[in-house]
C-alpha positions as protocol buffer text, in pm:
chain_id: "A"
residue {
  index: 1
  type: UNK
  ca { x: 8120 y: 16788 z: 8969 }
}
residue {
  index: 2
  type: UNK
  ca { x: 8401 y: 16725 z: 8720 }
}
residue {
  index: 3
  type: UNK
  ca { x: 8489 y: 16382 z: 8592 }
}
residue {
  index: 4
  type: UNK
  ca { x: 8851 y: 16285 z: 8645 }
}
residue {
  index: 5
  type: UNK
  ca { x: 9044 y: 15994 z: 8503 }
}
residue {
  index: 6
  type: UNK
  ca { x: 9357 y: 15831 z: 8638 }
}
residue {
  index: 7
  type: UNK
  ca { x: 9535 y: 15566 z: 8433 }
}
residue {
  index: 8
  type: UNK
  ca { x: 9782 y: 15325 z: 8589 }
}
residue {
  index: 9
  type: UNK
  ca { x: 9995 y: 15075 z: 8398 }
}
residue {
  index: 10
  type: UNK
  ca { x: 10194 y: 14779 z: 8527 }
}
residue {
  index: 11
  type: UNK
  ca { x: 10339 y: 14455 z: 8391 }
}
residue {
  index: 12
  type: UNK
  ca { x: 10344 y: 14146 z: 8615 }
}
residue {
  index: 13
  type: UNK
  ca { x: 10541 y: 13824 z: 8566 }
}
residue {
  index: 14
  type: UNK
  ca { x: 10228 y: 13613 z: 8603 }
}
residue {
  index: 15
  type: UNK
  ca { x: 9953 y: 13489 z: 8373 }
}
residue {
  index: 16
  type: UNK
  ca { x: 9638 y: 13694 z: 8311 }
}
residue {
  index: 17
  type: UNK
  ca { x: 9440 y: 13416 z: 8482 }
}
residue {
  index: 18
  type: UNK
  ca { x: 9645 y: 13447 z: 8801 }
}
residue {
  index: 19
  type: UNK
  ca { x: 9624 y: 13828 z: 8808 }
}
residue {
  index: 20
  type: UNK
  ca { x: 9249 y: 13814 z: 8739 }
}
residue {
  index: 21
  type: UNK
  ca { x: 9206 y: 13577 z: 9036 }
}
residue {
  index: 22
  type: UNK
  ca { x: 9386 y: 13832 z: 9255 }
}
residue {
  index: 23
  type: UNK
  ca { x: 9096 y: 14070 z: 9180 }
}
residue {
  index: 24
  type: UNK
  ca { x: 8810 y: 13819 z: 9196 }
}
residue {
  index: 25
  type: UNK
  ca { x: 8883 y: 13570 z: 9476 }
}
residue {
  index: 26
  type: UNK
  ca { x: 8806 y: 13720 z: 9819 }
}
residue {
  index: 27
  type: UNK
  ca { x: 9109 y: 13578 z: 10005 }
}
residue {
  index: 28
  type: UNK
  ca { x: 9345 y: 13684 z: 9727 }
}
residue {
  index: 29
  type: UNK
  ca { x: 9192 y: 14034 z: 9708 }
}
residue {
  index: 30
  type: UNK
  ca { x: 9231 y: 14079 z: 10085 }
}
residue {
  index: 31
  type: UNK
  ca { x: 9598 y: 13978 z: 10065 }
}
residue {
  index: 32
  type: UNK
  ca { x: 9706 y: 14276 z: 9853 }
}
residue {
  index: 33
  type: UNK
  ca { x: 9433 y: 14543 z: 9839 }
}
residue {
  index: 34
  type: UNK
  ca { x: 9439 y: 14718 z: 10179 }
}
residue {
  index: 35
  type: UNK
  ca { x: 9673 y: 15017 z: 10208 }
}
residue {
  index: 36
  type: UNK
  ca { x: 9967 y: 14981 z: 10448 }
}
residue {
  index: 37
  type: UNK
  ca { x: 9842 y: 14997 z: 10808 }
}
residue {
  index: 38
  type: UNK
  ca { x: 9489 y: 14882 z: 10723 }
}
residue {
  index: 39
  type: UNK
  ca { x: 9299 y: 14555 z: 10752 }
}
residue {
  index: 40
  type: UNK
  ca { x: 9026 y: 14472 z: 10501 }
}
residue {
  index: 41
  type: UNK
  ca { x: 8710 y: 14268 z: 10542 }
}
residue {
  index: 42
  type: UNK
  ca { x: 8478 y: 14149 z: 10267 }
}
residue {
  index: 43
  type: UNK
  ca { x: 8110 y: 14123 z: 10353 }
}
residue {
  index: 44
  type: UNK
  ca { x: 7993 y: 14030 z: 10004 }
}
residue {
  index: 45
  type: UNK
  ca { x: 8169 y: 13960 z: 9674 }
}
residue {
  index: 46
  type: UNK
  ca { x: 7944 y: 13837 z: 9393 }
}
residue {
  index: 47
  type: UNK
  ca { x: 8175 y: 13863 z: 9092 }
}
residue {
  index: 48
  type: UNK
  ca { x: 7937 y: 13869 z: 8795 }
}
residue {
  index: 49
  type: UNK
  ca { x: 7783 y: 14148 z: 8587 }
}
residue {
  index: 50
  type: UNK
  ca { x: 7517 y: 14300 z: 8813 }
}
residue {
  index: 51
  type: UNK
  ca { x: 7668 y: 14135 z: 9122 }
}
residue {
  index: 52
  type: UNK
  ca { x: 7738 y: 14345 z: 9431 }
}
residue {
  index: 53
  type: UNK
  ca { x: 8030 y: 14367 z: 9668 }
}
residue {
  index: 54
  type: UNK
  ca { x: 8067 y: 14518 z: 10015 }
}
residue {
  index: 55
  type: UNK
  ca { x: 8387 y: 14563 z: 10210 }
}
residue {
  index: 56
  type: UNK
  ca { x: 8561 y: 14778 z: 10468 }
}
residue {
  index: 57
  type: UNK
  ca { x: 8907 y: 14900 z: 10564 }
}
residue {
  index: 58
  type: UNK
  ca { x: 9001 y: 14936 z: 10932 }
}
residue {
  index: 59
  type: UNK
  ca { x: 9299 y: 15148 z: 11037 }
}
residue {
  index: 60
  type: UNK
  ca { x: 9511 y: 14911 z: 11244 }
}
residue {
  index: 61
  type: UNK
  ca { x: 9646 y: 15197 z: 11462 }
}
residue {
  index: 62
  type: UNK
  ca { x: 9328 y: 15394 z: 11534 }
}
residue {
  index: 63
  type: UNK
  ca { x: 9056 y: 15132 z: 11483 }
}
residue {
  index: 64
  type: UNK
  ca { x: 8857 y: 15370 z: 11260 }
}
residue {
  index: 65
  type: UNK
  ca { x: 8665 y: 15193 z: 10987 }
}
residue {
  index: 66
  type: UNK
  ca { x: 8538 y: 15299 z: 10642 }
}
residue {
  index: 67
  type: UNK
  ca { x: 8294 y: 15077 z: 10457 }
}
residue {
  index: 68
  type: UNK
  ca { x: 8217 y: 15089 z: 10088 }
}
residue {
  index: 69
  type: UNK
  ca { x: 8070 y: 14882 z: 9813 }
}
residue {
  index: 70
  type: UNK
  ca { x: 7953 y: 14877 z: 9459 }
}
residue {
  index: 71
  type: UNK
  ca { x: 7844 y: 14674 z: 9163 }
}
residue {
  index: 72
  type: UNK
  ca { x: 8027 y: 14476 z: 8899 }
}
residue {
  index: 73
  type: UNK
  ca { x: 7927 y: 14643 z: 8573 }
}
residue {
  index: 74
  type: UNK
  ca { x: 8112 y: 14443 z: 8306 }
}
residue {
  index: 75
  type: UNK
  ca { x: 8321 y: 14128 z: 8321 }
}
residue {
  index: 76
  type: UNK
  ca { x: 8516 y: 13928 z: 8065 }
}
residue {
  index: 77
  type: UNK
  ca { x: 8703 y: 13658 z: 8260 }
}
residue {
  index: 78
  type: UNK
  ca { x: 9083 y: 13701 z: 8253 }
}
residue {
  index: 79
  type: UNK
  ca { x: 9052 y: 14009 z: 8025 }
}
residue {
  index: 80
  type: UNK
  ca { x: 8838 y: 14289 z: 8172 }
}
residue {
  index: 81
  type: UNK
  ca { x: 8668 y: 14406 z: 8493 }
}
residue {
  index: 82
  type: UNK
  ca { x: 8458 y: 14718 z: 8542 }
}
residue {
  index: 83
  type: UNK
  ca { x: 8298 y: 14803 z: 8876 }
}
residue {
  index: 84
  type: UNK
  ca { x: 8167 y: 15094 z: 9079 }
}
residue {
  index: 85
  type: UNK
  ca { x: 8283 y: 15209 z: 9425 }
}
residue {
  index: 86
  type: UNK
  ca { x: 8090 y: 15423 z: 9672 }
}
residue {
  index: 87
  type: UNK
  ca { x: 8164 y: 15495 z: 10039 }
}
residue {
  index: 88
  type: UNK
  ca { x: 7885 y: 15444 z: 10293 }
}
residue {
  index: 89
  type: UNK
  ca { x: 7987 y: 15765 z: 10476 }
}
residue {
  index: 90
  type: UNK
  ca { x: 7771 y: 16054 z: 10346 }
}
residue {
  index: 91
  type: UNK
  ca { x: 8070 y: 16287 z: 10407 }
}
residue {
  index: 92
  type: UNK
  ca { x: 8247 y: 16101 z: 10123 }
}
residue {
  index: 93
  type: UNK
  ca { x: 8000 y: 16147 z: 9835 }
}
residue {
  index: 94
  type: UNK
  ca { x: 8035 y: 16042 z: 9477 }
}
residue {
  index: 95
  type: UNK
  ca { x: 8097 y: 15723 z: 9288 }
}
residue {
  index: 96
  type: UNK
  ca { x: 8413 y: 15590 z: 9129 }
}
residue {
  index: 97
  type: UNK
  ca { x: 8417 y: 15363 z: 8826 }
}
residue {
  index: 98
  type: UNK
  ca { x: 8719 y: 15134 z: 8790 }
}
residue {
  index: 99
  type: UNK
  ca { x: 8807 y: 14959 z: 8463 }
}
residue {
  index: 100
  type: UNK
  ca { x: 9087 y: 14701 z: 8451 }
}
residue {
  index: 101
  type: UNK
  ca { x: 9229 y: 14544 z: 8135 }
}
residue {
  index: 102
  type: UNK
  ca { x: 9438 y: 14225 z: 8161 }
}
residue {
  index: 103
  type: UNK
  ca { x: 9652 y: 14163 z: 7850 }
}
residue {
  index: 104
  type: UNK
  ca { x: 9884 y: 13867 z: 7796 }
}
residue {
  index: 105
  type: UNK
  ca { x: 10235 y: 13982 z: 7701 }
}
residue {
  index: 106
  type: UNK
  ca { x: 10563 y: 13796 z: 7653 }
}
residue {
  index: 107
  type: UNK
  ca { x: 10673 y: 13833 z: 8017 }
}
residue {
  index: 108
  type: UNK
  ca { x: 10332 y: 13786 z: 8178 }
}
residue {
  index: 109
  type: UNK
  ca { x: 10042 y: 14028 z: 8203 }
}
residue {
  index: 110
  type: UNK
  ca { x: 10004 y: 14393 z: 8121 }
}
residue {
  index: 111
  type: UNK
  ca { x: 9756 y: 14555 z: 8358 }
}
residue {
  index: 112
  type: UNK
  ca { x: 9594 y: 14888 z: 8273 }
}
């Protein structure tokens, strides 16, 4: 299976600390993460290197649910997060690795 990389870039008018909390506090994460039309639930969120997380998305219209989880691989508070993602459904194989850099810039935070 081929490795693929997608890079996204965005600048937010908020401090790196605030943006970092949006990724690491369960209630904040649930407020923005689910795609439109979905509800998210967090079963576990142990934000530390080696810590695990478990969550699910439920389609609000159909009620179908997909659960997934992973492990926090590297963390530097307010600067860097790296974690794995894997669906529980065997029909959705593979693992994703997400790396997020938080960089203070004049107008707020650059997120890559």
